[in-house]
C-alpha positions as CSV (number, residue, x, y, z in Angstrom):
1,M,-0.6,-0.1,-0.3
2,S,0.8,3.9,-0.7
3,P,3.3,5.2,2.5
4,I,0.6,8.0,2.5
5,I,-2.7,5.3,2.8
6,L,-0.4,3.2,5.8
7,G,0.5,6.4,7.0
8,A,-3.0,8.0,7.6
9,L,-4.2,4.2,8.8
10,N,-2.1,4.1,11.8
11,G,-1.9,8.0,12.7
12,T,2.2,9.0,11.6
13,L,1.2,10.9,8.9
14,S,3.0,14.4,9.9
15,N,1.3,17.5,7.3
16,D,5.3,17.7,6.7
17,A,5.8,14.1,5.5
18,Y,2.6,14.5,3.7
19,Y,3.8,17.2,1.7
20,K,6.7,15.3,1.2
21,L,5.6,12.2,-0.5
22,L,2.9,13.6,-2.9
23,R,5.4,16.1,-4.3
24,E,7.9,12.5,-4.5
25,R,5.9,10.9,-6.9
26,R,7.0,13.7,-9.5
27,N,9.9,11.3,-9.9
28,F,8.1,8.4,-10.3
29,P,8.1,7.2,-14.5
30,R,4.5,6.5,-13.8
31,Y,3.1,9.5,-12.7
32,Q,5.4,11.4,-15.0
33,R,3.3,9.5,-18.3
34,E,-0.1,9.9,-16.7
35,L,0.3,13.2,-16.2
36,F,2.0,13.3,-20.3
37,N,-0.9,11.3,-21.2
38,R,-3.7,13.5,-19.6
39,A,-2.2,17.3,-21.8
40,V,-1.9,15.4,-25.1
41,E,-6.1,14.0,-24.4
42,K,-6.7,17.0,-23.3
43,G,-4.9,18.8,-26.7
44,H,-2.6,20.7,-24.6
45,T,-0.1,20.0,-27.1
46,A,2.8,22.3,-26.5
47,L,2.3,21.7,-22.5
48,A,3.2,17.8,-24.0
49,K,5.9,18.7,-24.8
50,S,7.2,21.0,-23.0
51,L,6.4,18.5,-19.9
52,G,8.2,15.3,-22.1
53,E,10.6,17.6,-22.3
54,H,11.9,17.6,-19.0
55,I,10.7,14.2,-18.0
56,L,12.9,13.0,-21.1
57,K,15.9,14.8,-18.8
58,Q,15.3,12.6,-15.9
59,N,15.1,9.1,-17.0
60,P,14.5,7.1,-20.5
61,N,10.6,7.0,-19.9
62,R,10.5,4.9,-23.0
63,A,6.3,5.6,-23.3
64,V,7.3,9.2,-23.0
65,R,9.4,8.5,-25.8
66,M,7.1,7.0,-28.2
67,G,4.5,9.6,-27.4
68,M,7.2,13.2,-27.6
69,K,7.9,11.1,-31.5
70,E,4.5,11.0,-32.7
71,L,4.2,14.7,-31.5
72,L,7.0,16.1,-33.6
73,G,5.3,13.2,-35.1
């Protein structure tokens, strides 16, 4: 289970820990992929391109790389 859920259930989740964990998710490839895909689906191409470039500087996210190829076509 998610550390956020576990901490909330057992009463050990502080405000600081909650926000730290929430910010850490930005580095997870799955979260990045889903955020990129949502921007594409909503028609925000400029945002998706910018986000895709940022993600690919951090890690070789295959799904984002493939999505960028389609965007740049």
